[in-house]
DSSP file (Angstrom, degrees, kcal/mol; ACC not computed):
  #  RESIDUE AA STRUCTURE BP1 BP2  ACC     N-H-->O    O-->H-N    N-H-->O    O-->H-N    TCO  KAPPA ALPHA  PHI   PSI    X-CA   Y-CA   Z-CA
    1    1 A M     >        0   0    0      0, 0.0     4,-2.4     0, 0.0     5,-0.3   0.000 360.0 360.0 360.0 -55.2    0.0    0.0    0.0
    2    2 A R  H  >  +     0   0    0      1,-0.2     4,-2.7     2,-0.2     5,-0.1   0.924 360.0  53.3 -55.9 -39.2    2.7    2.5    1.0
    3    3 A E  H  > S+     0   0    0      1,-0.2     4,-2.4     2,-0.2    -1,-0.2   0.875 108.2  50.6 -67.6 -35.5    4.8    1.6   -2.1
    4    4 A Q  H  > S+     0   0    0     -3,-0.2     4,-2.1     2,-0.2    -1,-0.2   0.904 111.7  47.2 -65.4 -39.3    1.7    2.3   -4.4
    5    5 A E  H  X S+     0   0    0     -4,-2.4     4,-2.3     2,-0.2     5,-0.2   0.866 112.1  50.4 -73.1 -34.3    1.1    5.6   -2.8
    6    6 A F  H  X S+     0   0    0     -4,-2.7     4,-2.9    -5,-0.3     5,-0.2   0.958 111.7  46.4 -67.8 -47.5    4.7    6.6   -3.1
    7    7 A L  H  X S+     0   0    0     -4,-2.4     4,-1.8     2,-0.2    -2,-0.2   0.816 113.0  51.3 -69.0 -27.2    4.9    5.6   -6.7
    8    8 A K  H  X S+     0   0    0     -4,-2.1     4,-2.5     2,-0.2    -1,-0.2   0.959 113.2  44.4 -58.4 -53.4    1.6    7.5   -7.4
    9    9 A D  H  X S+     0   0    0     -4,-2.3     4,-2.9     1,-0.2    -2,-0.2   0.890 113.6  50.7 -61.8 -41.9    3.0   10.6   -5.7
   10   10 A M  H  X S+     0   0    0     -4,-2.9     4,-2.3    -5,-0.2    -1,-0.2   0.927 109.7  49.6 -63.9 -42.6    6.3   10.3   -7.5
   11   11 A E  H  X S+     0   0    0     -4,-1.8     4,-2.6    -5,-0.2    -2,-0.2   0.926 111.1  49.9 -62.6 -45.5    4.7    9.9  -10.9
   12   12 A Q  H  X S+     0   0    0     -4,-2.5     4,-2.5     1,-0.2     5,-0.2   0.957 110.5  50.9 -61.9 -47.5    2.6   13.0  -10.3
   13   13 A W  H  X S+     0   0    0     -4,-2.9     4,-2.0     1,-0.2    -2,-0.2   0.912 108.7  51.7 -57.2 -41.8    5.7   15.0   -9.1
   14   14 A L  H  X S+     0   0    0     -4,-2.3     4,-2.7     2,-0.2    -1,-0.2   0.952 108.3  50.8 -55.1 -54.7    7.6   14.0  -12.3
   15   15 A K  H  X S+     0   0    0     -4,-2.6     4,-2.5     1,-0.2    -1,-0.2   0.906 111.3  48.8 -58.3 -38.1    4.7   15.2  -14.4
   16   16 A L  H  X S+     0   0    0     -4,-2.5     4,-2.5     1,-0.2    -1,-0.2   0.878 111.1  49.1 -61.5 -38.1    4.8   18.5  -12.5
   17   17 A Q  H  X S+     0   0    0     -4,-2.0     4,-2.3    -5,-0.2    -2,-0.2   0.880 110.1  51.8 -76.7 -37.2    8.4   18.8  -13.0
   18   18 A V  H  X S+     0   0    0     -4,-2.7     4,-1.9     2,-0.2    -2,-0.2   0.939 113.5  44.3 -52.8 -53.3    8.1   18.1  -16.8
   19   19 A T  H  X S+     0   0    0     -4,-2.5     4,-1.7     2,-0.2    -2,-0.2   0.882 114.8  48.1 -67.4 -43.0    5.5   20.8  -17.2
   20   20 A T  H  X S+     0   0    0     -4,-2.5     4,-1.9     1,-0.2    -1,-0.2   0.896 114.5  46.5 -58.9 -44.3    7.5   23.4  -15.0
   21   21 A N  H  X S+     0   0    0     -4,-2.3     4,-2.7     1,-0.2    -2,-0.2   0.852 107.6  55.3 -78.3 -29.7   10.7   22.7  -16.9
   22   22 A E  H  X S+     0   0    0     -4,-1.9     4,-2.1    -5,-0.2    -1,-0.2   0.897 111.9  45.4 -64.7 -41.0    9.0   22.9  -20.4
   23   23 A M  H  X S+     0   0    0     -4,-1.7     4,-2.4     2,-0.2    -2,-0.2   0.871 114.1  48.6 -69.6 -33.9    7.7   26.4  -19.4
   24   24 A A  H  X S+     0   0    0     -4,-1.9     4,-2.4     2,-0.2     5,-0.3   0.877 111.3  49.8 -72.7 -35.5   11.1   27.4  -18.1
   25   25 A V  H  X S+     0   0    0     -4,-2.7     4,-2.8     2,-0.2     5,-0.2   0.957 113.5  45.4 -64.9 -48.9   12.8   26.1  -21.2
   26   26 A A  H  X S+     0   0    0     -4,-2.1     4,-2.5     1,-0.2    -2,-0.2   0.947 115.7  46.2 -61.6 -51.4   10.4   28.1  -23.5
   27   27 A E  H  X S+     0   0    0     -4,-2.4     4,-2.4     2,-0.2    -1,-0.2   0.877 114.6  46.7 -62.5 -44.9   10.7   31.3  -21.4
   28   28 A S  H  X S+     0   0    0     -4,-2.4     4,-2.2     2,-0.2    -1,-0.2   0.919 113.2  49.3 -67.1 -41.7   14.6   31.2  -21.1
   29   29 A H  H  X S+     0   0    0     -4,-2.8     4,-2.7    -5,-0.3    -2,-0.2   0.924 110.2  50.8 -61.7 -39.1   14.9   30.5  -24.8
   30   30 A R  H  X S+     0   0    0     -4,-2.5     4,-2.2    -5,-0.2     5,-0.3   0.926 111.8  48.0 -62.9 -39.5   12.6   33.4  -25.7
   31   31 A I  H  X S+     0   0    0     -4,-2.4     4,-2.1     1,-0.2     6,-0.8   0.868 112.7  48.3 -75.7 -27.3   14.6   35.7  -23.5
   32   32 A W  H  X S+     0   0    0     -4,-2.2     4,-1.5     8,-0.2    -2,-0.2   0.921 113.7  47.5 -70.0 -38.3   17.9   34.5  -25.1
   33   33 A E  H  < S+     0   0    0     -4,-2.7    -2,-0.2    -5,-0.2    -1,-0.2   0.854 120.8  35.6 -67.1 -35.3   16.5   35.0  -28.5
   34   34 A E  H  < S+     0   0    0     -4,-2.2    -2,-0.2    -5,-0.2    -3,-0.2   0.859 135.7  18.1 -91.5 -39.4   15.1   38.4  -27.9
   35   35 A E  H  < S-     0   0    0     -4,-2.1    -3,-0.2    -5,-0.3    -2,-0.2   0.525  85.1-132.4-112.3  -1.9   17.8   39.9  -25.5
   36   36 A K     <  +     0   0    0     -4,-1.5     2,-0.7    -5,-0.4    -4,-0.2   0.820  41.1 173.5  51.2  33.9   20.9   37.7  -26.0
   37   37 A D    >>  -     0   0    0     -6,-0.8     4,-1.6     1,-0.2     3,-0.6  -0.619  26.8-152.0 -73.0 114.9   21.1   37.5  -22.2
   38   38 A E  H 3> S+     0   0    0     -2,-0.7     4,-2.2     1,-0.2     5,-0.2   0.801  94.9  55.4 -63.6 -29.5   23.8   35.0  -21.4
   39   39 A A  H 3> S+     0   0    0      2,-0.2     4,-2.1     1,-0.2    -1,-0.2   0.866 106.4  53.2 -67.8 -29.6   22.3   34.0  -18.1
   40   40 A A  H <> S+     0   0    0     -3,-0.6     4,-2.3     2,-0.2    -2,-0.2   0.886 108.1  50.3 -62.1 -42.6   19.1   33.2  -20.0
   41   41 A R  H  X S+     0   0    0     -4,-1.6     4,-2.0     2,-0.2    -2,-0.2   0.907 111.8  46.3 -66.6 -46.6   21.1   30.9  -22.3
   42   42 A E  H  X S+     0   0    0     -4,-2.2     4,-1.9     1,-0.2    -1,-0.2   0.854 113.1  51.0 -68.5 -31.0   22.7   29.1  -19.4
   43   43 A A  H  X S+     0   0    0     -4,-2.1     4,-2.9     2,-0.2     5,-0.2   0.900 106.6  53.6 -64.5 -40.3   19.3   28.8  -17.7
   44   44 A W  H  X S+     0   0    0     -4,-2.3     4,-2.2     1,-0.2     5,-0.2   0.915 109.1  48.8 -63.9 -42.0   17.9   27.3  -20.9
   45   45 A I  H  X S+     0   0    0     -4,-2.0     4,-2.4     2,-0.2     5,-0.2   0.938 114.0  47.7 -66.4 -41.9   20.7   24.6  -21.0
   46   46 A R  H  X S+     0   0    0     -4,-1.9     4,-2.2     1,-0.2    -2,-0.2   0.951 113.5  44.9 -61.4 -49.0   20.0   23.8  -17.3
   47   47 A Y  H  X S+     0   0    0     -4,-2.9     4,-2.1     1,-0.2    -1,-0.2   0.854 112.4  52.0 -66.1 -35.0   16.2   23.6  -17.7
   48   48 A E  H  X S+     0   0    0     -4,-2.2     4,-2.3    -5,-0.2    -1,-0.2   0.901 109.1  50.8 -75.8 -38.5   16.5   21.5  -20.9
   49   49 A S  H  X S+     0   0    0     -4,-2.4     4,-2.2    -5,-0.2    -2,-0.2   0.915 111.2  47.4 -58.4 -40.7   18.9   19.0  -19.1
   50   50 A R  H  X S+     0   0    0     -4,-2.2     4,-2.9    -5,-0.2    -2,-0.2   0.932 110.0  55.0 -67.9 -42.3   16.5   18.7  -16.3
   51   51 A L  H  X S+     0   0    0     -4,-2.1     4,-2.4     1,-0.2     5,-0.2   0.891 105.5  50.3 -53.2 -51.4   13.7   18.2  -18.7
   52   52 A D  H  X S+     0   0    0     -4,-2.3     4,-1.8     2,-0.2    -1,-0.2   0.864 112.4  46.8 -62.9 -39.5   15.4   15.4  -20.4
   53   53 A A  H  X S+     0   0    0     -4,-2.2     4,-2.7     2,-0.2    -2,-0.2   0.943 114.7  47.7 -61.5 -46.6   16.1   13.5  -17.0
   54   54 A Y  H  X S+     0   0    0     -4,-2.9     4,-1.9     1,-0.2    -2,-0.2   0.878 112.4  48.6 -68.7 -37.2   12.5   14.1  -15.8
   55   55 A T  H  X S+     0   0    0     -4,-2.4     4,-1.8     2,-0.2    -1,-0.2   0.843 110.7  51.5 -68.8 -37.0   11.1   12.9  -19.2
   56   56 A F  H  X S+     0   0    0     -4,-1.8     4,-1.0    -5,-0.2    -2,-0.2   0.949 110.9  46.6 -62.9 -47.0   13.3    9.9  -19.1
   57   57 A L  H  X S+     0   0    0     -4,-2.7     4,-1.3     1,-0.2     3,-0.4   0.859 108.8  55.8 -62.9 -35.2   12.2    8.9  -15.6
   58   58 A L  H  X S+     0   0    0     -4,-1.9     4,-2.2     1,-0.2    -1,-0.2   0.855 100.9  58.8 -58.9 -40.2    8.6    9.5  -16.6
   59   59 A G  H  X S+     0   0    0     -4,-1.8     4,-1.6     1,-0.2    -1,-0.2   0.755  98.0  60.1 -68.2 -19.2    9.1    7.0  -19.4
   60   60 A K  H  X S+     0   0    0     -4,-1.0     4,-2.2    -3,-0.4    -1,-0.2   0.892 104.6  48.6 -68.6 -37.2   10.0    4.4  -16.8
   61   61 A F  H  X S+     0   0    0     -4,-1.3     4,-2.9     2,-0.2     5,-0.3   0.954 108.5  54.0 -65.9 -44.3    6.5    4.9  -15.3
   62   62 A L  H  X S+     0   0    0     -4,-2.2     4,-1.6     1,-0.2    -1,-0.2   0.910 109.5  49.0 -50.2 -41.2    5.0    4.5  -18.8
   63   63 A N  H  <>S+     0   0    0     -4,-1.6     5,-3.3     2,-0.2    -1,-0.2   0.944 110.0  50.8 -64.6 -42.8    6.9    1.2  -19.0
   64   64 A F  H ><5S+     0   0    0     -4,-2.2     3,-1.6     1,-0.2    -2,-0.2   0.937 112.1  47.1 -52.4 -51.6    5.5    0.2  -15.5
   65   65 A H  H 3<5S+     0   0    0     -4,-2.9    -1,-0.2     1,-0.3    -2,-0.2   0.810 111.1  50.6 -66.3 -27.5    2.0    1.0  -16.6
   66   66 A D  T 3<5S-     0   0    0     -4,-1.6    -1,-0.3    -5,-0.3    -2,-0.2   0.290 118.2-110.5 -94.4   7.2    2.5   -0.9  -20.0
   67   67 A G  T < 5S+     0   0    0     -3,-1.6    -3,-0.2     1,-0.2     2,-0.2   0.789  72.8 140.1  73.6  22.9    3.8   -4.1  -18.0
   68   68 A K      < -     0   0    0     -5,-3.3    -1,-0.2    -6,-0.2    -2,-0.1  -0.635  57.6 -92.6 -97.3 166.3    7.3   -3.6  -19.4
   69   69 A S    >   -     0   0    0     -2,-0.2     3,-1.5     1,-0.1    -1,-0.1  -0.298  29.7-117.5 -75.7 159.5   10.6   -4.0  -17.5
   70   70 A F  T 3  S+     0   0    0      1,-0.3    -1,-0.1    -7,-0.1    -7,-0.1   0.860 114.0  53.0 -55.3 -38.2   12.3   -1.1  -15.8
   71   71 A H  T 3  S+     0   0    0      2,-0.1    -1,-0.3    -8,-0.1     2,-0.2   0.520  82.1 105.5 -84.7  -3.5   15.3   -1.4  -18.1
   72   72 A D  S <  S-     0   0    0     -3,-1.5    -9,-0.1   -12,-0.1     3,-0.1  -0.538  77.7-118.4 -80.9 145.3   13.3   -1.3  -21.3
   73   73 A L        -     0   0    0     -2,-0.2     3,-0.1     1,-0.1    -1,-0.1  -0.514  36.4 -94.8 -79.7 147.5   13.8    2.1  -23.0
   74   74 A P    >   -     0   0    0      0, 0.0     3,-1.9     0, 0.0     4,-0.3  -0.243  57.6 -77.3 -60.0 154.5   10.6    4.2  -23.4
   75   75 A E  T 3  S+     0   0    0      1,-0.3   -13,-0.0   -16,-0.2   -12,-0.0  -0.255 115.8   4.0 -54.0 124.3    8.9    3.9  -26.7
   76   76 A G  T >> S+     0   0    0     -3,-0.1     3,-0.9     1,-0.0     4,-0.6   0.532  88.1 131.4  79.9   4.9   10.6    5.9  -29.5
   77   77 A F  G X4 S+     0   0    0     -3,-1.9     3,-1.5     1,-0.3    -2,-0.1   0.937  71.2  50.0 -67.6 -43.0   13.6    6.9  -27.2
   78   78 A L  G 34 S+     0   0    0     -4,-0.3    -1,-0.3     1,-0.2    -3,-0.1   0.644 103.8  60.0 -73.5  -9.1   16.3    5.9  -29.7
   79   79 A D  G <4 S+     0   0    0     -3,-0.9     2,-0.3     2,-0.0    -1,-0.2   0.620  91.7  85.1 -81.1 -12.8   14.6    7.8  -32.5
   80   80 A K    <<  -     0   0    0     -3,-1.5     2,-0.5    -4,-0.6    -4,-0.0  -0.672  58.9-164.4 -95.5 146.1   14.9   11.1  -30.6
   81   81 A K        -     0   0    0     -2,-0.3     2,-0.4     0, 0.0    -3,-0.0  -0.996   4.9-165.5-125.9 128.1   18.0   13.3  -30.7
   82   82 A F              0   0    0     -2,-0.5    -2,-0.0     1,-0.1     0, 0.0  -0.953 360.0 360.0-115.1 131.4   18.5   16.1  -28.1
   83   83 A Y              0   0    0     -2,-0.4    -1,-0.1     0, 0.0     0, 0.0   0.324 360.0 360.0-125.4 360.0   21.0   18.9  -28.5
């Protein structure tokens, strides 16, 4: 019971982190494009790195819900390129 509650809370937290970091990536990228602010560029890179990590972990929950192994890569993972 405790484990299920923990997993549910963790998944919700990861979804919130993905949403938050998507907004932060977009906003810091916008500021970089408009103002060429170096701090915004660095923030953009940090938020994008976090977003990649949170998205990867969220993919592990998708595997769980699909009955796949923890070690299976999320669907389409190898087809994506991140720079």
